[in-house]
N, C-alpha and C positions, 0 to 999 in steps of 0.2 A: 295573542291570536294571530295566526299567520294570515297574510293578505294574499288571496289568490290572484295571479296575473290574468287579466282578460284582454282580449283584442276586440276593439270596437269595429262593428261592421262598417260604420261611417268612415273610419280611418282606412279600412281596406278599399273602399270605393274611391276615396280620394287618391290613394296610391295608384290604383288602376287608371284613373282619369289622368293623373300627372304623367304616368309612363306612356299612355296612349298619345297624349299631347306631344311629348318629346319625340316619340317615334315618328309621328306624322310631320312634325316640324323639321326633323332631320331629313326626311325624304323630300320635302319641298325645297329645303336649302341645298341639298345635294342634286336636285333636279331629277331624282328618281321619279318624283311626280313632276312632270314638266309644266312650265308656265302655260296656263290656259286649259290644262287637263280638267275634265269633269271628275268629280269625286262622288262616288256612290257610298252612302252611309252603310248600306247593307253589305256591299262588297268589301269595304274597309274593315267592317266588323268581322267578317269571315276571315279575311286575310290576317288580321291582327289577333284573331281568336279571343275577341272580347264581345260584350254585348253592344247594342247600338247606342246605349246611353253615354258611355265615355267617349265614343266617337263623336256624337252630337256636341257634347260639352267641349271637346277638343277643337272641333271646327268653329264653334262660337268664339273660343279664345283666339284662334288663328285669324278669324275674321276681324277681331278687334285690333290685331296687329297688322292688318292689311295684307296678310299672306294668302288668304282665300277670300272669295267674294260670294255672297249668296245671291243666286239668280232666281227671281220669282217664278214659282211653279216648275223650276228645273233643278233645284238643289244648289250644291256648291261647286265651284271650280277654283283651281289655283290661279292667283292673279298673274298677270303678265309682268315681265321684268320692267324696271325703270327704262323709259326712253332717254335719249340724250338730253332732251329738253327738261324732263322731270329730274334727272340727275343734276343738271345745272341749277334748277330751281331750288332743290334741297340745299345745295351748297351756298346759294345766294342767301337763303333764309338763315342758315347757320352762320354765315359770315357776318350778318347783321346783328345777330343776337348773342352768339357765343363769346366773341371777344369782349363784349360789354359785360357778360356774365362772369368771365374770368377776372376782369378788372375789379368788379364789385366783390368777387370772392376773395381776392387778395386784400382788398381794403377791410374786409370784415373777418379775416382769418383768425382762428383761435388755435390754441395748442391741440385741442381735440381734432379739429379739422385738418391741421397739418399732419398729425399722426395718421389720420385716415387716408390722406392722399399718399403718404409714403408707403403705407401698408399695401395700398392698391397697386402702385407701380411695381412693388417688390413681389407681387403675387403671381406674375405671369412669365412665361417664356414661350418661344416659338416651337410648335410641334413639328414633327417630321412628315406626318401624313396629311395630305391635302384633302381632307374630308371634313364635313361639318362636325361630325362626331369628335374628330381630333381638335378642331378649331373652336369647339363650343366654349371652352374656357376663355379663349380670346374674345369671342363675341360677347360673352358675359362681362369680361373685363372692360371692353370698349363701352358697353352700356353703363357699367358702374362708374367708370372714371368720368365720363361726360355728365352723368346724372349727379355725381358728387359735386362737380364744379357748379352745375346749374343750381343745385340745392344750397351750396355755400354762398351763392350770390344773394340769397335772401329774398328772391323774387318768385313767388308762387306762379305768377303769370308766365314768366319765361320758362320755368320748369314745366308747366302744363303745356305750353305751346310746343316746346321742343319734344316732350315726351310723346305727344300725339303723332308726330311724324314717323316714329319707329325707324328713324333714318339708318341706324346702325344695321338693322336687319335687312333693309332693302338694298343697301350698298353691299353688304356682305354677300347677299344672294347673287349679285351680278357676277362676281369673280373674287376668289380669295385674295389674289394679288392686289386688287383695288383697295382692300381694307387693311391688310396686315403684312408686315415685314419688319425688319430691323429698324428702318427709318421711322415707321409709325410708332413703334414702342419708344424710340428715342425722343420723338416729338411729345409723346405723352409724359415722359419723364421731365422734359423741359417745362411743360405746362404746370405739372405738379410742383416742381421746385420753385417756380416763380410765384405761384399762388401761396404755397406753404411759407415762403420767406416774406410774404407781405409786400411784393413788388408789383403794384398795379400796372405800370407801364409794361414791365416785362411779361406779365401774365397775359395782358391784352395782345401783345406782339406775338408771343409764343402760340396762342390759340389761333390768331389770324394766319400765321405762317403754316400751322398744322392743317387748317382747313384749305388754304390755298394749295398746299402740297397734295392733299388728298384729292382735290378736284383735278389737279394736273395729272396725277397718277391715273385717274379715270379717263381723262381725255386722251392721254398718250398710250393707253393700253391696247388700242385697236379694237376694243370690244364693240364700240358703237359703229364701226365701219364694216362689221360683219354682215 
């Protein structure tokens, strides 16, 4: 008896919600929706040609990532960009936790973990177009690489604390050059190599140097003097 292929309405709703979320996120990251802009659920639904439900769901997801904020009785607005002080605070927090996580990951590394790290650093290259759509794969890589190291440390507390900052998104949103370039990808490869080879001192040092360089790139960019 032949099995007739069916399409679940639930699957269709999830696809619409995911697509709406990605479109809104890209607009926020590209500053098509400027920091501080108010977001009309009805207006966005008309503009994106979807119902209000996926817009509401997408805004709730974006709120959990700190990209939008819900204002009582006024709806949503896009969050402001990081201030120089907030930028420094994020790097200070990461500087305290991530080198330790990299050291622990190297101490606990397995063949499976080493292969996962190698596959991750081999999965990306720099795009030519400076838009979030083009850089989305790099943003996802940055999140995966750091989450992988955090997870390999074996500390759920560190993983949870760092995940809640959504630091990669907020730094990415400031300016593409603050986040990615050949230097950044080379730093990622050094971290992965040290962790994968079971070199705790090297992993701790590579992560610390990566974070120091990232913070320096931000301070020297001129962005905060604008």
